[in-house]
N, C-alpha and C positions, 0 to 999 in steps of 0.2 A: 797269195803269190808265193812260189817256191823256187829255190835255186838248186841247180844240179851241176857238179863239177866232174869233168872227165878229160882224158887226153885224146887229141886227134891222132891221125896216122903219122904226123911229123913229130910227135912227142910233145906238142904244146899243150899246156893246161887251159882248158876252156870252161867258162861258167855259163850255164844256160838258165835263163829266168823263165819261168812258166806261170802265167796267170791262171789262177784257180777260181772258178765261179763258185760263189758262196750263196746259198739260198737261205732265205729267212721265211719263217712261217708265222702267221698271226693266229693266235688262238682265238676261237670264238669266245664270246663273253661268258658263256656257260662253263667254259673250261678254265676261267681265270680264278685266282684265289680271291678270298674276301677282300683283302687290301687292294688288289689289282682292280677288282670290280668298283670299289669305292672311288679309287683314283680316276678310273675311266669315266664314271658318272659325273664326278666333279668337273673334269675337263669339258665334257659335253654340256653341262649346265652353264659353265662359265662362257663357253662359245655362244650358247643360245642367248645368254644375257647381253653379251656384246652386240649381237645382231639385233636384239630387241631395242637396245639403246640407240643404235644407228637408225632404225626405222622410226622411233619416236622423234629423234632429232630431225629427220626428214619431214615428218608431219608438222613439227613446230616451225621449221623453216618455211614450209608452204603456207601455213597460217599467217606467219609474220609477213611474208611477201604479199599475201592477199589483203591484209589489213593496210599495209603501206600503199598498195595499188588503189584500194577503195578510198583511202584518205586523200590521195593525190587526185583521184577522179572527182571527189566532193569539192576540193579546193578549186579545181578547174571549172566545174559547173557553176559554183557560187560566184566565182570570179567572172565567169561569162555573163551571168545575170546582172551583176553589179555594173560591169562594163557596158552591157547593153542598155541598162537603165541610164547610165551616165551619158552615153552617146545620144540616147533619145532625148534626154533633158537638155543636153547641150544644143542639139539641133533645134529644139523648141525655143530655147533662149535666143538663138540667132534669128529665128523667124519672128520673134516678138519684138525685136529692136525697131521694127517698122509697124507697130501696133495699129495706128490709124489707117494704114493701107488696107487693113482687113475690111474696112467699110465697103458696103455695096455702092452702086452707082446712084444713090439718092442725091437730090440737090441739097444745097446748104440750107435752103428754106425748110425743106422737109425735116432735116436732122435738128434744126433749131426748134421747130415746132414740136417735135417729139420730146426733146429735152425739157421744154417748158411744161409739158403735160405729164411728165413722169411722176407717178405716185399720186396724182390728183384725183383720179377716178375711184370713188369708193362704192360704185355700184356692185351689189352682190350678184355674182354670175347666176344665171338660170340653172336649174338642176340638170338640164339636158345639154348644157354648153360643153361639158367635158366629153360626154359620150358622142356628140356630133362633131367634135373637133377632129380634123383629119390632116395628116402631113404625109410626105413621101415615106416609103417603107423604112429607109435607113436613118431617118431623122428622129430626134426625141419628140414625143407627143405629150406625155404626161409624167408627173412626178408623184410618188406616194411615200409619205413618211408616217407610218402608223403611230409612232410615239407622239407626234404633234398633231395627229388627226388631219393630215394634209393629203388632199387628192386634187391636183390642179393641172391646168394646161401649161405647156411649155411653149412660149412664143419665140420666134427668131428675133434676135437683137443684133444691132450693128454697133457703130462707134459714132459718138457725137462729135461736133465740130471741135470741141476742146480736147479731144482725144480720149475722153472717158467712155467706158463701155455703157451702152444704153441699158435702161431698166424699163420694165413694163409701165404702161400708163395706168392700168388697173392694179390696185394693191392686192388683189386676190389671184393674180397671174404670176407665173415665173417666167424668166427670160433666158434663153440659151444664146450665148455669144457665138455667132456663126464663124468667128475666127478661131474658135477652139475646135477640138476634135469631135467627131460623131460618136454616139454610144458604141462601146465595144472596141474602138480603135485605140492604138497605143498613144498615150498622152493623157491630157486632162480635159474632160468635158466640163465646161464652166456654165453654171446657172446662178442667176441672181434674182432677188425679189425684195419686196418692201417689208420693213418691220412695222410700218404704220403709214397712214395717210394723214390728211389734215385733222381728222377727228376720230379715226378708228384704227384698231390694230390691223396690220397687214398679214400676208401669208407667212412671212418668216419672223413674226414677232418673238418667237421663242426658239429661234435657231441656235442661240448660244447655250441652250440646255442639252443639246446633243453631246454625248460623251463617247469616248473610245469604246467600240464594240456595238454601238447602235447601228441598225440597218435601215436602208431605204431602197426604193426601186425606181427605175426609169423605164417607161414603156416607149417602145419605138412605134413608128407608124404602121408596121406590119403586125403589131400586137405582141411582139416579143418583149419580155420584161427582164431587165438586167438588175441584179442585186449588188448593192454596194455597202461596205462596212466602214464606219467612221474610224479613222486612224489618228486624227489630230484635230483639235479645235483651238483657235486663238482669237483674241480680241486685240486689235492693233489701232493705235492712234492714227487719225487721218493724216496728220503731218508726218511725212516720211513713209507713208504706206507704199509698199512695193507691189504694184498691180501685176507686174510680170511674174513675180513669185506666185501670186494667187492663181495664175493661169497655168502653172506647171504641176505635174504630179508630185505628191509628197514623198520625200525620201527616195527609196528604191521602187516605189509603186510604178508599174508599167501602164496599167489602165485605171485611171482615176476619175472621180467626179468631185469638183470643188464647188461649194455653195457659199454665196456671200450676201450679206445684208448690212444695213447701217444700224448703229446703236450709239448710246451716249447722250450728249447734250446737243441741242439744236443750235446751229450756227446761222444766224439771220443773214449775215453778209454773204454766205456761200450757199444758202438754201439747202443745207444738208446737215447730217450729224457729225460729231467729231471723232467717231471711232468706226471701225469696220469689224464685223464678225466673219471669219472664214472657217468653214468646216471642210477638212480634207478627208476623202474616202478612197477606198480601193475596191475594184470589182472583185466579187467572189462568186463561187459556183452557186447557181440558183437552187 
């Protein structure tokens, strides 16, 4: 910017300011001195490092967000499974408050007769009795426990007049309580059997030797075999025994199979043993 002073026609002094355009030129790097080149390279390197740090921070932020999202999703899903299992078990508990109502329309004489004969028949089944035994496609037909060398029929059972779940008449058969779920359904399939008869060992004589991780199978009427894995075994005194608990899946199990038999000392007045063995299992992929 420049100033110019002059007098106008009236003799007044006038100052005139004039803007002067100034142009700058940038030298190509090859025309810079050694120090200038070094300074320019340092500035460029510093800028590149800042940009690289920003990019790395973006990547870290994205990874952190992804981990938080996955953790939240995991909590949500496991929470759903736990809640679903809780609701399923709660519903089952409600339904089991009227346990005797699950009995079929048999007469009192029929149920009394059955209870009197439970575990009295020690006749060894014929070799073909299992292969010829047939039920509806969706119902349990046979149980297989390789560890105990068991391959037996599963007969439908109801409820006795005293509210107890029926057991088979023959000590070599097992019984499915029809008030429990069908194989593969949500809930617990309940099967009982005898540890002994009047003079012989029964089908479930060594049921208490099953431990966590042991497997067994239930075959349906259509030939489908479902595999179950033992998750818990317990021996409980008859006094205070909670039958409703034995009819529910164990823990967070959605599809279970519970096995029960008697053990301990014989109670003459009650015609039964003083303890119960319950084996809880969960369905696994075959």
